[in-house]
mmJSON file of the N, C-alpha and C atoms, coordinates in Angstrom:
{"data_MODEL":{"atom_site":{
"group_PDB":["ATOM","ATOM","ATOM","ATOM","ATOM","ATOM","ATOM","ATOM","ATOM","ATOM","ATOM","ATOM","ATOM","ATOM","ATOM","ATOM","ATOM","ATOM","ATOM","ATOM","ATOM","ATOM","ATOM","ATOM","ATOM","ATOM","ATOM","ATOM","ATOM","ATOM","ATOM","ATOM","ATOM","ATOM","ATOM","ATOM","ATOM","ATOM","ATOM","ATOM","ATOM","ATOM","ATOM","ATOM","ATOM","ATOM","ATOM","ATOM","ATOM","ATOM","ATOM","ATOM","ATOM","ATOM","ATOM","ATOM","ATOM","ATOM","ATOM","ATOM","ATOM","ATOM","ATOM","ATOM","ATOM","ATOM","ATOM","ATOM","ATOM","ATOM","ATOM","ATOM","ATOM","ATOM","ATOM","ATOM","ATOM","ATOM","ATOM","ATOM","ATOM","ATOM","ATOM","ATOM","ATOM","ATOM","ATOM","ATOM","ATOM","ATOM","ATOM","ATOM","ATOM","ATOM","ATOM","ATOM","ATOM","ATOM","ATOM","ATOM","ATOM","ATOM","ATOM","ATOM","ATOM","ATOM","ATOM","ATOM","ATOM","ATOM","ATOM","ATOM","ATOM","ATOM","ATOM","ATOM","ATOM","ATOM","ATOM","ATOM","ATOM","ATOM","ATOM","ATOM","ATOM","ATOM","ATOM","ATOM","ATOM","ATOM","ATOM","ATOM","ATOM","ATOM","ATOM","ATOM","ATOM","ATOM","ATOM","ATOM","ATOM","ATOM","ATOM","ATOM","ATOM","ATOM","ATOM","ATOM","ATOM","ATOM","ATOM","ATOM","ATOM","ATOM","ATOM","ATOM","ATOM","ATOM","ATOM","ATOM","ATOM","ATOM","ATOM","ATOM","ATOM","ATOM","ATOM","ATOM","ATOM","ATOM","ATOM","ATOM","ATOM","ATOM","ATOM","ATOM","ATOM","ATOM","ATOM","ATOM","ATOM","ATOM","ATOM","ATOM","ATOM","ATOM","ATOM","ATOM","ATOM","ATOM","ATOM","ATOM","ATOM","ATOM","ATOM","ATOM","ATOM","ATOM","ATOM","ATOM","ATOM","ATOM","ATOM","ATOM","ATOM","ATOM","ATOM","ATOM","ATOM","ATOM","ATOM","ATOM","ATOM","ATOM","ATOM","ATOM"],
"id":[1,2,3,4,5,6,7,8,9,10,11,12,13,14,15,16,17,18,19,20,21,22,23,24,25,26,27,28,29,30,31,32,33,34,35,36,37,38,39,40,41,42,43,44,45,46,47,48,49,50,51,52,53,54,55,56,57,58,59,60,61,62,63,64,65,66,67,68,69,70,71,72,73,74,75,76,77,78,79,80,81,82,83,84,85,86,87,88,89,90,91,92,93,94,95,96,97,98,99,100,101,102,103,104,105,106,107,108,109,110,111,112,113,114,115,116,117,118,119,120,121,122,123,124,125,126,127,128,129,130,131,132,133,134,135,136,137,138,139,140,141,142,143,144,145,146,147,148,149,150,151,152,153,154,155,156,157,158,159,160,161,162,163,164,165,166,167,168,169,170,171,172,173,174,175,176,177,178,179,180,181,182,183,184,185,186,187,188,189,190,191,192,193,194,195,196,197,198,199,200,201,202,203,204,205,206,207,208,209,210,211,212,213,214,215,216],
"type_symbol":["N","C","C","N","C","C","N","C","C","N","C","C","N","C","C","N","C","C","N","C","C","N","C","C","N","C","C","N","C","C","N","C","C","N","C","C","N","C","C","N","C","C","N","C","C","N","C","C","N","C","C","N","C","C","N","C","C","N","C","C","N","C","C","N","C","C","N","C","C","N","C","C","N","C","C","N","C","C","N","C","C","N","C","C","N","C","C","N","C","C","N","C","C","N","C","C","N","C","C","N","C","C","N","C","C","N","C","C","N","C","C","N","C","C","N","C","C","N","C","C","N","C","C","N","C","C","N","C","C","N","C","C","N","C","C","N","C","C","N","C","C","N","C","C","N","C","C","N","C","C","N","C","C","N","C","C","N","C","C","N","C","C","N","C","C","N","C","C","N","C","C","N","C","C","N","C","C","N","C","C","N","C","C","N","C","C","N","C","C","N","C","C","N","C","C","N","C","C","N","C","C","N","C","C","N","C","C","N","C","C","N","C","C","N","C","C"],
"label_atom_id":["N","CA","C","N","CA","C","N","CA","C","N","CA","C","N","CA","C","N","CA","C","N","CA","C","N","CA","C","N","CA","C","N","CA","C","N","CA","C","N","CA","C","N","CA","C","N","CA","C","N","CA","C","N","CA","C","N","CA","C","N","CA","C","N","CA","C","N","CA","C","N","CA","C","N","CA","C","N","CA","C","N","CA","C","N","CA","C","N","CA","C","N","CA","C","N","CA","C","N","CA","C","N","CA","C","N","CA","C","N","CA","C","N","CA","C","N","CA","C","N","CA","C","N","CA","C","N","CA","C","N","CA","C","N","CA","C","N","CA","C","N","CA","C","N","CA","C","N","CA","C","N","CA","C","N","CA","C","N","CA","C","N","CA","C","N","CA","C","N","CA","C","N","CA","C","N","CA","C","N","CA","C","N","CA","C","N","CA","C","N","CA","C","N","CA","C","N","CA","C","N","CA","C","N","CA","C","N","CA","C","N","CA","C","N","CA","C","N","CA","C","N","CA","C","N","CA","C","N","CA","C","N","CA","C","N","CA","C","N","CA","C","N","CA","C","N","CA","C","N","CA","C"],
"label_alt_id":[null,null,null,null,null,null,null,null,null,null,null,null,null,null,null,null,null,null,null,null,null,null,null,null,null,null,null,null,null,null,null,null,null,null,null,null,null,null,null,null,null,null,null,null,null,null,null,null,null,null,null,null,null,null,null,null,null,null,null,null,null,null,null,null,null,null,null,null,null,null,null,null,null,null,null,null,null,null,null,null,null,null,null,null,null,null,null,null,null,null,null,null,null,null,null,null,null,null,null,null,null,null,null,null,null,null,null,null,null,null,null,null,null,null,null,null,null,null,null,null,null,null,null,null,null,null,null,null,null,null,null,null,null,null,null,null,null,null,null,null,null,null,null,null,null,null,null,null,null,null,null,null,null,null,null,null,null,null,null,null,null,null,null,null,null,null,null,null,null,null,null,null,null,null,null,null,null,null,null,null,null,null,null,null,null,null,null,null,null,null,null,null,null,null,null,null,null,null,null,null,null,null,null,null,null,null,null,null,null,null,null,null,null,null,null,null],
"label_comp_id":["MET","MET","MET","HIS","HIS","HIS","ASP","ASP","ASP","TRP","TRP","TRP","ASP","ASP","ASP","PRO","PRO","PRO","ILE","ILE","ILE","GLY","GLY","GLY","VAL","VAL","VAL","ARG","ARG","ARG","GLU","GLU","GLU","ILE","ILE","ILE","PRO","PRO","PRO","GLU","GLU","GLU","ALA","ALA","ALA","ALA","ALA","ALA","ASP","ASP","ASP","GLU","GLU","GLU","TYR","TYR","TYR","ASP","ASP","ASP","ALA","ALA","ALA","TYR","TYR","TYR","VAL","VAL","VAL","ALA","ALA","ALA","GLU","GLU","GLU","LEU","LEU","LEU","ARG","ARG","ARG","ALA","ALA","ALA","MET","MET","MET","LEU","LEU","LEU","VAL","VAL","VAL","GLN","GLN","GLN","GLY","GLY","GLY","ARG","ARG","ARG","SER","SER","SER","GLU","GLU","GLU","ALA","ALA","ALA","GLU","GLU","GLU","LEU","LEU","LEU","PHE","PHE","PHE","GLU","GLU","GLU","TYR","TYR","TYR","LEU","LEU","LEU","TRP","TRP","TRP","GLU","GLU","GLU","LEU","LEU","LEU","GLU","GLU","GLU","THR","THR","THR","GLU","GLU","GLU","HIS","HIS","HIS","MET","MET","MET","GLY","GLY","GLY","LEU","LEU","LEU","GLN","GLN","GLN","GLY","GLY","GLY","ASP","ASP","ASP","ARG","ARG","ARG","ILE","ILE","ILE","ALA","ALA","ALA","THR","THR","THR","ARG","ARG","ARG","ALA","ALA","ALA","PHE","PHE","PHE","ALA","ALA","ALA","LYS","LYS","LYS","GLN","GLN","GLN","LEU","LEU","LEU","ALA","ALA","ALA","ALA","ALA","ALA","MET","MET","MET","ASP","ASP","ASP","GLY","GLY","GLY"],
"label_asym_id":["A","A","A","A","A","A","A","A","A","A","A","A","A","A","A","A","A","A","A","A","A","A","A","A","A","A","A","A","A","A","A","A","A","A","A","A","A","A","A","A","A","A","A","A","A","A","A","A","A","A","A","A","A","A","A","A","A","A","A","A","A","A","A","A","A","A","A","A","A","A","A","A","A","A","A","A","A","A","A","A","A","A","A","A","A","A","A","A","A","A","A","A","A","A","A","A","A","A","A","A","A","A","A","A","A","A","A","A","A","A","A","A","A","A","A","A","A","A","A","A","A","A","A","A","A","A","A","A","A","A","A","A","A","A","A","A","A","A","A","A","A","A","A","A","A","A","A","A","A","A","A","A","A","A","A","A","A","A","A","A","A","A","A","A","A","A","A","A","A","A","A","A","A","A","A","A","A","A","A","A","A","A","A","A","A","A","A","A","A","A","A","A","A","A","A","A","A","A","A","A","A","A","A","A","A","A","A","A","A","A","A","A","A","A","A","A"],
"label_entity_id":["1","1","1","1","1","1","1","1","1","1","1","1","1","1","1","1","1","1","1","1","1","1","1","1","1","1","1","1","1","1","1","1","1","1","1","1","1","1","1","1","1","1","1","1","1","1","1","1","1","1","1","1","1","1","1","1","1","1","1","1","1","1","1","1","1","1","1","1","1","1","1","1","1","1","1","1","1","1","1","1","1","1","1","1","1","1","1","1","1","1","1","1","1","1","1","1","1","1","1","1","1","1","1","1","1","1","1","1","1","1","1","1","1","1","1","1","1","1","1","1","1","1","1","1","1","1","1","1","1","1","1","1","1","1","1","1","1","1","1","1","1","1","1","1","1","1","1","1","1","1","1","1","1","1","1","1","1","1","1","1","1","1","1","1","1","1","1","1","1","1","1","1","1","1","1","1","1","1","1","1","1","1","1","1","1","1","1","1","1","1","1","1","1","1","1","1","1","1","1","1","1","1","1","1","1","1","1","1","1","1","1","1","1","1","1","1"],
"label_seq_id":[1,1,1,2,2,2,3,3,3,4,4,4,5,5,5,6,6,6,7,7,7,8,8,8,9,9,9,10,10,10,11,11,11,12,12,12,13,13,13,14,14,14,15,15,15,16,16,16,17,17,17,18,18,18,19,19,19,20,20,20,21,21,21,22,22,22,23,23,23,24,24,24,25,25,25,26,26,26,27,27,27,28,28,28,29,29,29,30,30,30,31,31,31,32,32,32,33,33,33,34,34,34,35,35,35,36,36,36,37,37,37,38,38,38,39,39,39,40,40,40,41,41,41,42,42,42,43,43,43,44,44,44,45,45,45,46,46,46,47,47,47,48,48,48,49,49,49,50,50,50,51,51,51,52,52,52,53,53,53,54,54,54,55,55,55,56,56,56,57,57,57,58,58,58,59,59,59,60,60,60,61,61,61,62,62,62,63,63,63,64,64,64,65,65,65,66,66,66,67,67,67,68,68,68,69,69,69,70,70,70,71,71,71,72,72,72],
"pdbx_PDB_ins_code":[null,null,null,null,null,null,null,null,null,null,null,null,null,null,null,null,null,null,null,null,null,null,null,null,null,null,null,null,null,null,null,null,null,null,null,null,null,null,null,null,null,null,null,null,null,null,null,null,null,null,null,null,null,null,null,null,null,null,null,null,null,null,null,null,null,null,null,null,null,null,null,null,null,null,null,null,null,null,null,null,null,null,null,null,null,null,null,null,null,null,null,null,null,null,null,null,null,null,null,null,null,null,null,null,null,null,null,null,null,null,null,null,null,null,null,null,null,null,null,null,null,null,null,null,null,null,null,null,null,null,null,null,null,null,null,null,null,null,null,null,null,null,null,null,null,null,null,null,null,null,null,null,null,null,null,null,null,null,null,null,null,null,null,null,null,null,null,null,null,null,null,null,null,null,null,null,null,null,null,null,null,null,null,null,null,null,null,null,null,null,null,null,null,null,null,null,null,null,null,null,null,null,null,null,null,null,null,null,null,null,null,null,null,null,null,null],
"Cartn_x":[-129.349,-129.956,-130.745,-130.258,-130.862,-132.146,-132.248,-133.685,-134.539,-133.935,-134.965,-134.441,-135.26,-134.831,-136.042,-136.624,-137.731,-138.002,-136.62,-136.597,-136.521,-135.981,-135.644,-134.296,-133.229,-132.19,-131.018,-131.407,-130.333,-129.568,-130.075,-129.368,-128.472,-128.415,-127.597,-126.391,-125.392,-124.029,-123.655,-124.136,-123.883,-124.652,-125.656,-126.594,-126.123,-124.893,-124.681,-124.783,-124.513,-124.454,-125.718,-126.852,-128.029,-128.543,-128.477,-129.208,-128.324,-126.966,-125.794,-126.158,-126.879,-127.237,-128.002,-128.737,-129.701,-129.052,-127.888,-127.366,-127.132,-126.34,-125.947,-127.158,-128.399,-129.591,-130.231,-130.116,-130.583,-129.681,-128.546,-127.705,-128.055,-127.915,-128.076,-129.526,-130.44,-131.86,-131.783,-130.753,-130.585,-129.845,-128.813,-128.234,-128.841,-129.829,-130.822,-131.825,-132.059,-133.096,-134.548,-134.572,-135.863,-136.63,-137.935,-138.886,-138.894,-139.51,-140.041,-140.884,-141.841,-142.596,-142.002,-140.945,-140.249,-139.313,-138.816,-138.041,-138.885,-140.082,-140.909,-141.217,-141.561,-142.036,-140.872,-139.569,-138.588,-138.413,-138.388,-138.257,-139.434,-140.751,-141.856,-141.793,-141.401,-141.244,-140.167,-139.06,-138.108,-138.667,-139.459,-140.012,-141.049,-141.96,-143.125,-142.877,-142.271,-141.935,-140.808,-139.637,-138.294,-138.104,-138.456,-138.359,-139.551,-140.658,-141.879,-142.589,-142.534,-142.863,-144.165,-144.963,-146.329,-145.801,-144.805,-144.188,-145.146,-144.342,-144.894,-145.005,-146.07,-145.945,-145.725,-146.06,-145.775,-144.275,-143.708,-142.178,-141.361,-141.892,-141.174,-141.347,-142.626,-142.947,-141.878,-141.602,-140.8,-139.399,-138.961,-137.566,-137.51,-138.335,-138.349,-138.305,-138.869,-138.906,-137.645,-137.067,-135.707,-134.776,-134.858,-133.757,-134.072,-135.279,-135.449,-134.981,-134.928,-134.605,-133.064,-132.282,-130.747,-130.522,-129.268,-128.722,-127.835,-128.217,-127.376,-126.215],
"Cartn_y":[-28.498,-27.911,-26.795,-26.046,-24.945,-25.105,-26.029,-26.413,-27.424,-28.15,-29.107,-29.01,-28.499,-28.349,-28.566,-29.772,-29.822,-29.757,-29.755,-29.522,-27.945,-27.201,-25.851,-25.538,-26.152,-25.736,-25.217,-24.579,-24.134,-23.076,-22.244,-21.097,-21.42,-22.893,-23.255,-24.053,-23.348,-23.872,-25.297,-25.509,-26.903,-28.061,-27.553,-28.515,-28.866,-28.264,-28.246,-29.627,-30.653,-32.13,-32.903,-32.271,-32.768,-33.793,-33.632,-34.41,-35.258,-35.288,-36.031,-37.569,-37.918,-39.5,-39.793,-39.005,-39.196,-39.015,-38.511,-38.062,-39.442,-40.207,-41.587,-42.257,-42.547,-43.003,-42.187,-40.924,-39.833,-39.973,-39.978,-40.034,-41.5,-42.476,-43.968,-43.78,-43.21,-43.096,-42.302,-41.204,-40.468,-41.087,-41.84,-42.762,-43.9,-44.404,-45.291,-44.816,-43.409,-42.78,-42.889,-42.863,-42.897,-41.725,-42.099,-40.878,-39.893,-38.956,-37.842,-38.358,-39.066,-39.581,-40.553,-41.339,-42.031,-41.358,-40.263,-39.386,-38.803,-38.222,-37.665,-38.545,-39.906,-40.875,-41.229,-41.117,-41.313,-40.124,-38.944,-37.74,-37.598,-37.902,-37.786,-38.854,-39.975,-40.848,-40.507,-39.924,-39.353,-38.291,-37.38,-36.206,-36.756,-37.52,-38.039,-39.094,-40.121,-41.375,-41.222,-40.981,-40.946,-39.828,-38.714,-37.465,-37.295,-37.775,-37.524,-36.242,-35.448,-34.203,-34.215,-33.34,-33.148,-33.347,-32.617,-32.653,-31.444,-31.057,-29.999,-30.601,-30.938,-31.713,-30.921,-29.608,-28.913,-28.772,-28.233,-27.962,-29.347,-30.527,-31.814,-31.937,-31.991,-32.276,-31.333,-30.142,-29.257,-29.611,-30.102,-30.598,-31.94,-32.634,-33.996,-33.648,-32.637,-32.165,-31.742,-31.002,-30.267,-31.453,-32.483,-33.458,-34.325,-34.623,-35.464,-34.816,-33.498,-32.574,-32.754,-33.135,-33.205,-34.219,-33.828,-34.997,-36.099,-37.238,-38.456,-38.394],
"Cartn_z":[-160.447,-159.177,-159.76,-160.794,-161.137,-161.848,-162.551,-163.153,-162.569,-161.522,-160.909,-159.227,-158.666,-157.148,-156.355,-156.259,-155.584,-153.974,-153.361,-151.99,-151.803,-152.729,-152.663,-151.665,-152.148,-151.538,-152.338,-153.419,-154.575,-153.862,-152.89,-152.306,-151.13,-150.9,-149.578,-150.209,-150.08,-150.614,-149.976,-148.972,-148.222,-148.868,-149.557,-150.312,-151.842,-152.214,-153.67,-154.231,-153.517,-153.808,-153.627,-153.271,-152.711,-153.717,-155.054,-155.939,-156.735,-156.487,-156.985,-157.252,-156.168,-156.314,-157.406,-157.972,-159.074,-160.554,-160.571,-161.844,-162.68,-161.975,-162.805,-163.459,-162.77,-163.241,-164.401,-164.104,-165.262,-166.542,-166.301,-167.429,-168.207,-167.451,-168.038,-168.941,-168.303,-168.987,-170.339,-170.19,-171.504,-172.497,-172.013,-172.963,-173.643,-172.904,-173.453,-174.347,-174.359,-175.056,-174.715,-173.254,-172.61,-173.092,-172.911,-173.412,-172.3,-172.689,-171.803,-170.574,-170.961,-170.04,-169.014,-169.366,-168.539,-167.576,-168.032,-167.333,-166.104,-166.533,-165.836,-164.789,-165.049,-164.122,-162.991,-163.405,-162.558,-161.551,-162.144,-161.344,-160.389,-160.824,-160.029,-158.924,-159.139,-158.038,-157.008,-157.534,-156.533,-155.872,-156.27,-155.477,-154.416,-154.984,-154.139,-153.335,-153.546,-152.963,-152.212,-152.874,-152.141,-151.26,-151.658,-150.94,-150.098,-150.439,-149.594,-149.707,-150.86,-151.07,-152.012,-151.962,-152.507,-154.331,-154.536,-156.016,-156.71,-157.774,-158.763,-160.042,-160.604,-161.746,-162.929,-162.785,-164.128,-164.125,-163.088,-162.971,-163.461,-162.776,-163.048,-164.399,-165.086,-166.58,-167.403,-166.979,-167.795,-167.739,-166.65,-166.642,-167.341,-167.354,-168.129,-169.524,-169.904,-171.477,-171.808,-170.847,-171.157,-171.221,-170.255,-170.48,-171.696,-172.117,-173.217,-174.543,-174.556,-175.654,-175.838,-174.704,-174.802,-175.758,-176.597,-177.24,-176.358,-176.536,-175.801,-176.25],
"occupancy":[1.0,1.0,1.0,1.0,1.0,1.0,1.0,1.0,1.0,1.0,1.0,1.0,1.0,1.0,1.0,1.0,1.0,1.0,1.0,1.0,1.0,1.0,1.0,1.0,1.0,1.0,1.0,1.0,1.0,1.0,1.0,1.0,1.0,1.0,1.0,1.0,1.0,1.0,1.0,1.0,1.0,1.0,1.0,1.0,1.0,1.0,1.0,1.0,1.0,1.0,1.0,1.0,1.0,1.0,1.0,1.0,1.0,1.0,1.0,1.0,1.0,1.0,1.0,1.0,1.0,1.0,1.0,1.0,1.0,1.0,1.0,1.0,1.0,1.0,1.0,1.0,1.0,1.0,1.0,1.0,1.0,1.0,1.0,1.0,1.0,1.0,1.0,1.0,1.0,1.0,1.0,1.0,1.0,1.0,1.0,1.0,1.0,1.0,1.0,1.0,1.0,1.0,1.0,1.0,1.0,1.0,1.0,1.0,1.0,1.0,1.0,1.0,1.0,1.0,1.0,1.0,1.0,1.0,1.0,1.0,1.0,1.0,1.0,1.0,1.0,1.0,1.0,1.0,1.0,1.0,1.0,1.0,1.0,1.0,1.0,1.0,1.0,1.0,1.0,1.0,1.0,1.0,1.0,1.0,1.0,1.0,1.0,1.0,1.0,1.0,1.0,1.0,1.0,1.0,1.0,1.0,1.0,1.0,1.0,1.0,1.0,1.0,1.0,1.0,1.0,1.0,1.0,1.0,1.0,1.0,1.0,1.0,1.0,1.0,1.0,1.0,1.0,1.0,1.0,1.0,1.0,1.0,1.0,1.0,1.0,1.0,1.0,1.0,1.0,1.0,1.0,1.0,1.0,1.0,1.0,1.0,1.0,1.0,1.0,1.0,1.0,1.0,1.0,1.0,1.0,1.0,1.0,1.0,1.0,1.0,1.0,1.0,1.0,1.0,1.0,1.0],
"B_iso_or_equiv":[0.0,0.0,0.0,0.0,0.0,0.0,0.0,0.0,0.0,0.0,0.0,0.0,0.0,0.0,0.0,0.0,0.0,0.0,0.0,0.0,0.0,0.0,0.0,0.0,0.0,0.0,0.0,0.0,0.0,0.0,0.0,0.0,0.0,0.0,0.0,0.0,0.0,0.0,0.0,0.0,0.0,0.0,0.0,0.0,0.0,0.0,0.0,0.0,0.0,0.0,0.0,0.0,0.0,0.0,0.0,0.0,0.0,0.0,0.0,0.0,0.0,0.0,0.0,0.0,0.0,0.0,0.0,0.0,0.0,0.0,0.0,0.0,0.0,0.0,0.0,0.0,0.0,0.0,0.0,0.0,0.0,0.0,0.0,0.0,0.0,0.0,0.0,0.0,0.0,0.0,0.0,0.0,0.0,0.0,0.0,0.0,0.0,0.0,0.0,0.0,0.0,0.0,0.0,0.0,0.0,0.0,0.0,0.0,0.0,0.0,0.0,0.0,0.0,0.0,0.0,0.0,0.0,0.0,0.0,0.0,0.0,0.0,0.0,0.0,0.0,0.0,0.0,0.0,0.0,0.0,0.0,0.0,0.0,0.0,0.0,0.0,0.0,0.0,0.0,0.0,0.0,0.0,0.0,0.0,0.0,0.0,0.0,0.0,0.0,0.0,0.0,0.0,0.0,0.0,0.0,0.0,0.0,0.0,0.0,0.0,0.0,0.0,0.0,0.0,0.0,0.0,0.0,0.0,0.0,0.0,0.0,0.0,0.0,0.0,0.0,0.0,0.0,0.0,0.0,0.0,0.0,0.0,0.0,0.0,0.0,0.0,0.0,0.0,0.0,0.0,0.0,0.0,0.0,0.0,0.0,0.0,0.0,0.0,0.0,0.0,0.0,0.0,0.0,0.0,0.0,0.0,0.0,0.0,0.0,0.0,0.0,0.0,0.0,0.0,0.0,0.0],
"pdbx_formal_charge":[null,null,null,null,null,null,null,null,null,null,null,null,null,null,null,null,null,null,null,null,null,null,null,null,null,null,null,null,null,null,null,null,null,null,null,null,null,null,null,null,null,null,null,null,null,null,null,null,null,null,null,null,null,null,null,null,null,null,null,null,null,null,null,null,null,null,null,null,null,null,null,null,null,null,null,null,null,null,null,null,null,null,null,null,null,null,null,null,null,null,null,null,null,null,null,null,null,null,null,null,null,null,null,null,null,null,null,null,null,null,null,null,null,null,null,null,null,null,null,null,null,null,null,null,null,null,null,null,null,null,null,null,null,null,null,null,null,null,null,null,null,null,null,null,null,null,null,null,null,null,null,null,null,null,null,null,null,null,null,null,null,null,null,null,null,null,null,null,null,null,null,null,null,null,null,null,null,null,null,null,null,null,null,null,null,null,null,null,null,null,null,null,null,null,null,null,null,null,null,null,null,null,null,null,null,null,null,null,null,null,null,null,null,null,null,null],
"auth_seq_id":[1,1,1,2,2,2,3,3,3,4,4,4,5,5,5,6,6,6,7,7,7,8,8,8,9,9,9,10,10,10,11,11,11,12,12,12,13,13,13,14,14,14,15,15,15,16,16,16,17,17,17,18,18,18,19,19,19,20,20,20,21,21,21,22,22,22,23,23,23,24,24,24,25,25,25,26,26,26,27,27,27,28,28,28,29,29,29,30,30,30,31,31,31,32,32,32,33,33,33,34,34,34,35,35,35,36,36,36,37,37,37,38,38,38,39,39,39,40,40,40,41,41,41,42,42,42,43,43,43,44,44,44,45,45,45,46,46,46,47,47,47,48,48,48,49,49,49,50,50,50,51,51,51,52,52,52,53,53,53,54,54,54,55,55,55,56,56,56,57,57,57,58,58,58,59,59,59,60,60,60,61,61,61,62,62,62,63,63,63,64,64,64,65,65,65,66,66,66,67,67,67,68,68,68,69,69,69,70,70,70,71,71,71,72,72,72],
"auth_comp_id":["MET","MET","MET","HIS","HIS","HIS","ASP","ASP","ASP","TRP","TRP","TRP","ASP","ASP","ASP","PRO","PRO","PRO","ILE","ILE","ILE","GLY","GLY","GLY","VAL","VAL","VAL","ARG","ARG","ARG","GLU","GLU","GLU","ILE","ILE","ILE","PRO","PRO","PRO","GLU","GLU","GLU","ALA","ALA","ALA","ALA","ALA","ALA","ASP","ASP","ASP","GLU","GLU","GLU","TYR","TYR","TYR","ASP","ASP","ASP","ALA","ALA","ALA","TYR","TYR","TYR","VAL","VAL","VAL","ALA","ALA","ALA","GLU","GLU","GLU","LEU","LEU","LEU","ARG","ARG","ARG","ALA","ALA","ALA","MET","MET","MET","LEU","LEU","LEU","VAL","VAL","VAL","GLN","GLN","GLN","GLY","GLY","GLY","ARG","ARG","ARG","SER","SER","SER","GLU","GLU","GLU","ALA","ALA","ALA","GLU","GLU","GLU","LEU","LEU","LEU","PHE","PHE","PHE","GLU","GLU","GLU","TYR","TYR","TYR","LEU","LEU","LEU","TRP","TRP","TRP","GLU","GLU","GLU","LEU","LEU","LEU","GLU","GLU","GLU","THR","THR","THR","GLU","GLU","GLU","HIS","HIS","HIS","MET","MET","MET","GLY","GLY","GLY","LEU","LEU","LEU","GLN","GLN","GLN","GLY","GLY","GLY","ASP","ASP","ASP","ARG","ARG","ARG","ILE","ILE","ILE","ALA","ALA","ALA","THR","THR","THR","ARG","ARG","ARG","ALA","ALA","ALA","PHE","PHE","PHE","ALA","ALA","ALA","LYS","LYS","LYS","GLN","GLN","GLN","LEU","LEU","LEU","ALA","ALA","ALA","ALA","ALA","ALA","MET","MET","MET","ASP","ASP","ASP","GLY","GLY","GLY"],
"auth_asym_id":["A","A","A","A","A","A","A","A","A","A","A","A","A","A","A","A","A","A","A","A","A","A","A","A","A","A","A","A","A","A","A","A","A","A","A","A","A","A","A","A","A","A","A","A","A","A","A","A","A","A","A","A","A","A","A","A","A","A","A","A","A","A","A","A","A","A","A","A","A","A","A","A","A","A","A","A","A","A","A","A","A","A","A","A","A","A","A","A","A","A","A","A","A","A","A","A","A","A","A","A","A","A","A","A","A","A","A","A","A","A","A","A","A","A","A","A","A","A","A","A","A","A","A","A","A","A","A","A","A","A","A","A","A","A","A","A","A","A","A","A","A","A","A","A","A","A","A","A","A","A","A","A","A","A","A","A","A","A","A","A","A","A","A","A","A","A","A","A","A","A","A","A","A","A","A","A","A","A","A","A","A","A","A","A","A","A","A","A","A","A","A","A","A","A","A","A","A","A","A","A","A","A","A","A","A","A","A","A","A","A","A","A","A","A","A","A"],
"auth_atom_id":["N","CA","C","N","CA","C","N","CA","C","N","CA","C","N","CA","C","N","CA","C","N","CA","C","N","CA","C","N","CA","C","N","CA","C","N","CA","C","N","CA","C","N","CA","C","N","CA","C","N","CA","C","N","CA","C","N","CA","C","N","CA","C","N","CA","C","N","CA","C","N","CA","C","N","CA","C","N","CA","C","N","CA","C","N","CA","C","N","CA","C","N","CA","C","N","CA","C","N","CA","C","N","CA","C","N","CA","C","N","CA","C","N","CA","C","N","CA","C","N","CA","C","N","CA","C","N","CA","C","N","CA","C","N","CA","C","N","CA","C","N","CA","C","N","CA","C","N","CA","C","N","CA","C","N","CA","C","N","CA","C","N","CA","C","N","CA","C","N","CA","C","N","CA","C","N","CA","C","N","CA","C","N","CA","C","N","CA","C","N","CA","C","N","CA","C","N","CA","C","N","CA","C","N","CA","C","N","CA","C","N","CA","C","N","CA","C","N","CA","C","N","CA","C","N","CA","C","N","CA","C","N","CA","C","N","CA","C","N","CA","C","N","CA","C","N","CA","C","N","CA","C"],
"pdbx_PDB_model_num":[1,1,1,1,1,1,1,1,1,1,1,1,1,1,1,1,1,1,1,1,1,1,1,1,1,1,1,1,1,1,1,1,1,1,1,1,1,1,1,1,1,1,1,1,1,1,1,1,1,1,1,1,1,1,1,1,1,1,1,1,1,1,1,1,1,1,1,1,1,1,1,1,1,1,1,1,1,1,1,1,1,1,1,1,1,1,1,1,1,1,1,1,1,1,1,1,1,1,1,1,1,1,1,1,1,1,1,1,1,1,1,1,1,1,1,1,1,1,1,1,1,1,1,1,1,1,1,1,1,1,1,1,1,1,1,1,1,1,1,1,1,1,1,1,1,1,1,1,1,1,1,1,1,1,1,1,1,1,1,1,1,1,1,1,1,1,1,1,1,1,1,1,1,1,1,1,1,1,1,1,1,1,1,1,1,1,1,1,1,1,1,1,1,1,1,1,1,1,1,1,1,1,1,1,1,1,1,1,1,1,1,1,1,1,1,1]
}}}
């Protein structure tokens, strides 16, 4: 939530679990060695399609890069 908060709820304690539903899929993608581009596409789809937001390509790309750099 600190690095990816497309809805902007990080300061709301009741929303601490807002993005938990996406963790398992992201973890699986990381374990599978998915590319930065694939991670970005997943996050972008969540933001723009699932959440219905305009999205922030720069922030989302930066987070995808950060995830891709993690050791699986």
